[in-house]
C-alpha positions as CSV (number, residue, x, y, z in Angstrom):
1,M,125.0,103.0,90.0
2,A,121.9,101.2,89.1
3,G,121.8,97.6,87.7
4,R,119.5,96.3,85.0
5,N,116.7,95.7,87.5
6,G,117.0,99.3,88.7
7,R,118.6,98.4,92.0
8,T,121.7,100.3,93.1
9,V,124.6,98.9,95.1
10,R,123.2,100.6,98.1
11,D,119.9,98.8,97.6
12,L,121.7,95.5,97.4
13,R,123.7,96.2,100.6
14,R,120.5,97.2,102.4
15,G,118.7,94.1,101.2
16,N,121.5,91.9,102.3
17,R,121.6,93.5,105.8
18,T,117.8,93.1,106.0
19,A,118.0,89.4,105.1
20,V,120.7,88.6,107.7
21,L,119.0,90.7,110.5
22,E,115.6,89.0,109.9
23,R,117.0,85.5,109.9
24,L,118.9,86.1,113.1
25,Y,115.9,87.7,114.6
26,F,113.4,85.0,113.9
27,D,115.6,81.9,113.7
28,G,118.8,82.8,115.7
29,P,121.2,82.3,117.1
30,L,122.8,81.0,113.9
31,S,126.4,80.6,112.7
32,R,127.8,82.2,109.6
33,F,127.7,78.8,108.0
34,E,123.9,78.5,108.6
35,L,123.2,82.0,107.5
36,G,124.3,81.2,103.9
37,P,121.5,78.8,103.0
38,A,119.0,80.7,105.3
39,T,119.5,83.9,103.4
40,G,120.6,82.8,99.9
41,L,123.8,84.8,100.2
42,S,127.3,83.6,99.5
43,S,129.7,82.9,102.4
44,G,131.7,86.0,101.4
45,S,128.7,88.2,101.4
46,V,127.5,86.8,104.8
47,S,131.0,87.5,106.3
48,N,130.9,91.1,105.0
49,V,127.4,91.8,106.2
50,V,127.9,90.3,109.6
51,A,131.1,92.4,110.0
52,D,129.1,95.5,109.0
53,L,126.3,94.7,111.4
54,A,128.7,93.9,114.2
55,A,130.5,97.2,113.7
56,D,127.1,99.0,114.0
57,G,126.5,97.1,117.3
58,L,123.4,95.3,115.9
59,V,124.9,91.7,116.0
60,E,126.8,90.0,118.7
61,E,128.3,86.6,119.5
62,A,126.1,84.1,121.4
63,G,128.3,81.1,122.2
64,S,129.4,78.4,119.9
65,V,128.5,74.9,118.6
66,D,130.8,72.1,117.5
67,S,131.2,71.5,113.8
68,D,131.9,68.2,112.0
69,G,135.5,67.7,112.5
70,G,136.5,71.4,112.4
71,R,136.7,74.3,114.8
72,P,133.6,75.3,116.8
73,R,131.3,77.6,114.9
74,T,130.5,81.0,116.5
75,L,126.7,81.6,117.0
76,L,125.4,85.1,116.3
77,R,122.2,86.9,117.4
78,V,120.6,90.3,117.2
79,A,122.0,92.5,120.1
80,P,119.0,93.2,122.4
81,D,120.5,96.5,123.6
82,S,121.1,97.9,120.1
83,G,117.7,99.8,120.0
84,R,114.5,100.6,121.9
85,M,110.9,100.8,120.7
86,I,107.7,102.0,122.3
87,G,104.3,100.4,121.7
88,V,101.1,102.2,122.6
89,D,97.6,100.7,122.8
90,V,94.8,103.3,122.8
91,G,92.1,101.0,124.1
92,E,88.5,101.3,125.2
93,T,89.2,101.6,129.0
94,R,92.8,102.7,129.2
95,V,95.9,103.8,127.3
96,R,98.8,101.4,127.7
97,V,102.4,102.4,126.9
98,E,105.3,99.9,127.0
99,L,109.1,100.2,126.3
100,F,110.8,97.3,124.6
101,D,114.4,96.4,123.7
102,L,115.2,95.2,120.2
103,T,114.1,91.6,120.9
104,L,110.7,92.9,122.3
105,T,111.5,92.2,125.9
106,E,109.5,94.6,128.0
107,L,111.6,97.1,129.9
108,A,108.9,99.4,131.4
109,R,105.2,100.0,131.2
110,T,102.5,102.3,132.4
111,E,98.7,102.7,132.0
112,R,96.3,105.6,132.1
113,P,92.7,104.8,132.8
114,L,90.1,106.6,130.6
115,E,87.2,108.1,132.5
116,A,84.3,110.3,131.2
117,Q,85.1,112.1,127.9
118,R,87.7,109.4,127.5
119,Y,88.2,109.9,123.8
120,D,88.9,113.6,123.8
121,P,91.9,113.8,121.4
122,D,93.9,116.2,123.4
123,V,93.5,114.0,126.5
124,I,94.5,110.9,124.6
125,A,97.6,112.6,123.2
126,G,98.5,113.9,126.6
127,H,98.2,110.4,128.1
128,V,100.5,109.0,125.4
129,R,103.1,111.8,125.7
130,D,103.2,111.4,129.5
131,G,103.3,107.6,129.2
132,I,106.3,107.8,126.9
133,A,108.2,110.2,129.2
134,E,107.3,107.8,132.2
135,V,108.6,104.6,130.7
136,L,111.8,106.2,129.4
137,A,112.5,107.6,132.9
138,A,111.6,104.3,134.6
139,A,114.1,102.5,132.4
140,G,116.7,105.2,132.4
141,Q,116.7,105.5,128.7
142,A,117.3,108.6,126.5
143,P,114.7,109.4,123.8
144,E,117.5,109.4,121.2
145,R,117.8,105.7,121.6
146,L,114.3,105.0,120.3
147,L,114.0,103.5,116.8
148,G,110.4,104.8,116.8
149,I,107.0,104.7,118.5
150,G,104.1,102.6,117.3
151,V,100.5,103.5,118.3
152,G,97.4,101.2,117.8
153,V,94.1,103.1,117.7
154,P,90.4,102.3,117.0
155,G,89.3,103.5,113.5
156,I,90.7,104.1,110.0
157,V,94.1,105.7,109.8
158,E,94.9,107.9,106.8
159,R,98.4,109.2,106.1
160,T,98.5,112.8,104.9
161,P,101.5,114.8,103.6
162,D,100.9,117.8,105.8
163,R,99.5,116.4,109.1
164,G,100.9,112.9,109.2
165,A,98.6,110.2,110.4
166,V,95.0,111.2,110.7
167,V,92.4,109.0,112.5
168,H,88.8,108.5,111.4
169,G,87.2,106.9,114.4
170,Q,83.4,107.1,113.9
171,T,82.6,104.9,116.9
172,I,84.6,107.1,119.3
173,G,83.6,110.5,117.7
174,W,86.9,111.2,115.9
175,D,86.6,112.9,112.6
176,A,89.9,113.3,110.9
177,V,91.8,113.8,114.2
178,P,95.5,114.6,113.4
179,L,96.8,112.4,116.1
180,E,100.5,112.3,114.9
181,S,100.5,116.2,115.0
182,L,99.0,116.2,118.5
183,L,101.6,113.7,119.7
184,R,104.4,115.8,118.3
185,A,103.0,119.0,119.9
186,D,104.8,119.8,123.2
187,S,106.7,116.6,122.9
188,R,110.3,116.2,124.0
189,L,111.0,113.5,121.4
190,P,113.7,114.2,118.8
191,D,112.4,115.0,115.3
192,D,114.3,112.0,113.9
193,V,112.3,109.5,116.0
194,P,109.6,108.3,113.7
195,C,106.0,107.7,114.8
196,F,103.8,105.0,113.3
197,I,100.1,105.0,113.9
198,D,97.8,102.2,112.7
199,N,94.5,100.4,113.5
200,G,94.7,98.4,116.7
201,A,93.4,95.3,114.9
202,R,96.3,95.4,112.5
203,T,98.9,95.8,115.3
204,L,97.3,92.9,117.1
205,G,97.6,90.9,113.8
206,Q,101.2,92.0,113.3
207,A,102.1,90.6,116.8
208,E,100.3,87.3,116.4
209,M,101.8,86.7,112.9
210,W,105.4,87.5,114.1
211,F,105.3,85.8,117.5
212,G,102.0,84.2,118.2
213,A,99.5,81.7,116.8
214,G,99.8,83.1,113.3
215,R,103.5,82.1,112.7
216,G,103.9,80.1,109.6
217,A,100.5,81.0,108.1
218,G,100.5,82.8,104.7
219,N,96.8,83.7,104.8
220,A,95.1,84.5,108.2
221,V,92.5,86.8,109.8
222,V,93.2,88.1,113.3
223,V,90.1,89.3,115.1
224,L,90.2,92.0,117.8
225,F,87.3,91.5,120.2
226,G,87.0,94.2,122.8
227,S,84.3,96.8,123.5
228,G,83.8,96.7,119.7
229,V,85.2,94.3,117.1
230,G,87.6,94.6,114.2
231,A,89.9,92.4,112.2
232,S,93.2,92.4,110.3
233,L,93.6,90.4,107.0
234,V,97.1,89.0,106.3
235,T,97.8,87.6,102.8
236,P,100.9,87.3,100.6
237,E,99.9,90.6,99.0
238,A,99.5,92.3,102.4
239,E,102.0,90.4,104.5
240,R,102.1,93.1,107.2
241,G,98.3,93.0,107.5
242,R,95.4,95.2,106.4
243,A,92.8,96.4,108.8
244,V,89.2,95.6,107.7
245,E,86.1,97.2,109.4
246,W,84.6,93.8,110.1
247,G,82.6,95.1,113.1
248,H,80.5,97.3,110.8
249,L,79.4,94.5,108.5
250,T,75.6,94.4,108.6
251,V,74.3,91.2,110.2
252,R,70.7,92.2,110.7
253,V,68.6,94.6,108.6
254,R,67.0,97.3,110.7
255,G,68.7,95.7,113.8
256,R,70.2,97.3,116.9
257,R,71.8,100.6,116.5
258,C,75.6,100.4,116.5
259,R,78.0,102.9,118.1
260,C,78.8,104.1,114.6
261,G,75.2,105.2,114.1
262,A,74.2,102.5,111.6
263,L,71.6,99.7,112.2
264,G,72.4,96.0,112.5
265,C,76.2,96.0,112.6
266,L,78.0,93.0,114.0
267,E,79.5,95.2,116.6
268,A,76.0,96.0,117.9
269,Y,75.6,92.3,118.8
270,A,79.1,90.9,119.3
271,G,81.1,93.7,121.0
272,A,81.5,93.6,124.8
273,E,79.7,97.0,125.2
274,S,76.6,95.8,123.3
275,L,76.8,92.3,124.9
276,L,76.6,93.9,128.4
277,A,73.9,96.3,127.3
278,R,71.7,93.3,126.0
279,W,72.3,91.6,129.4
280,R,71.0,94.6,131.2
281,E,68.0,95.0,128.9
282,E,67.0,91.4,129.6
283,G,67.1,91.9,133.4
284,G,70.8,91.2,134.1
285,R,72.5,93.0,137.0
286,P,76.2,93.9,136.3
287,P,78.0,95.3,139.4
288,R,77.3,99.0,139.8
289,G,80.0,101.3,138.7
290,A,82.1,98.5,137.3
291,D,84.1,98.9,134.2
292,E,83.5,96.7,131.1
293,E,86.1,94.1,132.0
294,T,84.8,93.7,135.6
295,A,81.2,93.6,134.3
296,L,82.1,90.9,131.7
297,T,83.8,88.8,134.4
298,A,80.6,89.0,136.5
299,M,78.5,88.0,133.5
300,L,80.6,84.9,132.8
301,A,80.4,84.0,136.5
302,A,76.6,84.2,136.3
303,A,76.3,82.2,133.2
304,Y,78.9,79.5,134.2
305,P,78.7,79.2,138.0
306,P,80.5,76.5,140.1
307,P,78.9,73.1,140.0
308,G,75.8,72.9,142.2
309,T,74.8,76.5,141.5
310,A,72.1,77.5,139.0
311,A,73.2,79.4,136.0
312,D,71.7,82.8,135.2
313,P,69.5,81.9,132.2
314,V,69.5,85.4,130.8
315,A,73.3,85.8,130.9
316,L,73.7,82.3,129.4
317,A,71.2,83.0,126.6
318,V,72.9,86.4,125.7
319,L,76.3,84.7,125.5
320,E,75.0,81.9,123.4
321,E,73.4,84.4,121.0
322,T,76.7,86.3,120.9
323,A,78.6,83.1,120.0
324,E,76.2,82.6,117.0
325,Y,76.6,86.2,115.8
326,L,80.4,85.9,116.1
327,G,80.3,82.6,114.2
328,A,78.2,84.1,111.4
329,G,80.6,87.0,111.2
330,L,83.5,84.6,110.9
331,A,81.7,82.7,108.2
332,D,81.6,85.9,106.1
333,L,85.4,86.2,106.6
334,I,85.9,82.6,105.6
335,N,83.7,83.0,102.5
336,L,85.3,86.2,101.4
337,F,89.0,85.6,102.1
338,Q,89.4,81.8,102.6
339,P,92.0,82.0,105.3
340,E,94.1,79.2,106.7
341,R,93.6,80.5,110.2
342,I,91.3,82.8,112.2
343,L,92.8,84.0,115.5
344,I,90.7,85.7,118.1
345,G,92.3,88.2,120.5
346,G,91.5,91.3,122.4
347,W,90.6,91.5,126.1
348,A,87.1,90.4,125.6
349,G,87.9,87.7,123.1
350,L,90.5,86.2,125.5
351,Q,88.1,86.4,128.4
352,L,85.1,84.8,126.6
353,G,87.0,82.5,124.3
354,P,87.6,79.6,126.7
355,R,83.8,79.4,127.2
356,I,82.2,80.2,123.8
357,L,84.9,79.2,121.3
358,P,83.5,75.7,120.6
359,A,80.1,77.2,119.9
360,V,81.7,80.0,117.7
361,R,83.5,77.3,115.7
362,R,80.3,75.3,115.2
363,H,78.3,78.3,114.1
364,A,81.1,79.5,111.7
365,T,81.1,76.0,110.1
366,A,77.3,76.0,109.8
367,Y,77.1,79.4,108.1
368,A,80.2,79.2,105.9
369,L,80.6,77.4,102.6
370,R,81.8,73.8,103.2
371,H,85.0,73.9,101.1
372,P,86.7,77.0,102.7
373,A,85.2,76.1,106.1
374,G,86.9,72.7,106.0
375,K,90.3,74.2,105.5
376,V,90.3,76.9,108.2
377,T,91.2,76.6,111.9
378,V,89.7,79.0,114.5
379,D,91.7,79.5,117.7
380,L,92.5,82.1,120.4
381,G,95.6,84.3,120.0
382,R,98.5,83.4,122.2
383,L,100.0,86.7,123.2
384,G,97.5,87.9,125.7
385,P,96.2,91.4,126.5
386,D,99.6,93.0,125.6
387,A,99.4,91.9,122.0
388,V,98.3,95.3,120.6
389,T,101.3,97.1,122.3
390,V,103.7,94.5,121.1
391,G,102.3,94.8,117.6
392,A,102.5,98.5,117.8
393,A,106.2,98.3,118.7
394,I,106.8,96.0,115.8
395,L,105.8,98.9,113.4
396,P,109.0,100.8,114.0
397,L,111.0,97.6,114.3
398,A,109.8,96.3,110.9
399,D,110.7,99.7,109.3
400,F,114.1,99.5,110.9
401,F,114.7,96.1,109.5
402,A,113.4,97.1,106.0
403,R,116.1,99.9,106.1
404,G,118.8,97.3,106.7
405,G,119.1,98.3,110.4
406,R,119.8,101.9,109.7
407,R,117.8,104.8,111.1
408,P,116.0,107.1,108.7
409,D,117.9,110.2,107.6
410,P,116.6,113.3,109.4
411,A,114.4,115.4,107.2
412,P,116.2,118.5,105.8
413,R,115.0,121.7,107.3
414,D,114.0,124.4,104.8
415,R,116.0,123.0,102.0
416,H,115.4,125.0,98.8
417,P,115.5,123.4,95.3
418,A,119.0,123.7,93.7
419,W,117.8,126.2,91.1
420,R,116.5,128.6,93.8
421,A,119.7,128.3,95.8
422,A,121.7,129.1,92.6
423,L,119.6,132.2,92.0
424,E,120.0,133.4,95.6
425,E,123.8,133.0,95.3
426,R,123.8,135.2,92.2
427,G,121.6,137.9,93.8
428,P,123.0,141.1,95.4
């Protein structure tokens, strides 16, 4: 039965379960007494919801605390063993797969390096499928225990009714790749285990907002700085984040050609791939055969050597120019969205940040309007190189919480409309 606002009793129960789960997850352990004001529910409703969640194995006792003159109050927490999630990071140099419990404690991980033809969709899908099977086997977990799988990818993700998530990754040569369908093909996953695919910058932003440097901010931009660059915008209207193709904002008319094919994109100056290319063009000598992460480490060592050793002026100049381009790009984000915080993550951002962040802040302030620039802080993310996989695992977890801690109902197979079934029953 629906109320005046259109919500049914089932909706109310689901909302109450969601409220209790989220408060215990983010602020727990808590007592039943503390859950009342934290959720806005009456003591009776809290007791009923807790009993319901405990019966489902989602909530468990976690000790007790003394109360004022009364019996000790039992503390409650979300049960870590009540579910499993998998997070996948389809990165520039490797595919990383991690298995987590419900509190996002890592249980197992594996990585698959990407060599030549690294972005062949079938190869990527195979790496993800094999990685999922490997982490489940390593932790001795059945696929049926999974609440879902989250995957962070480069590019724009479109959700279609017939093929699921489709990825448009212009910089990696993907044109409407039906990645969800590819992952389901030849997979041993049960049909009722959902798969969530999203932009890697958004999954990074999700992780930093839930557990990292973004906690408590209502309006933030989280930047992913790797081979290329991207960003996720978090606002009250898009509290789970919205990926923006920040790396393809034009910063120089008729400038360097970007991986996307356009001229003058920010990514053509600020991404690690282009940064290393500019160093080589100016006479720098990265280690032969080194991957991007190793080459960037060598560039930093050349630009910032130990005391008493001369710096490589070319490497230093390229890094200083990169800091200015990044600062100018951040100034555009400041002027457009006026965020409280800007957080820089990604493997290259975390590697370069300790050296160039002061210059990036200085340039961002110089290029941005004074009023919004005076209200924003620019810092590094706190979650390290695993932030994308953690954020990817949050995608099924957030969906699970939104459902009140219940798994989605399996999709009906070949269900006909009622009128067709009635006609078939009447037929000969």
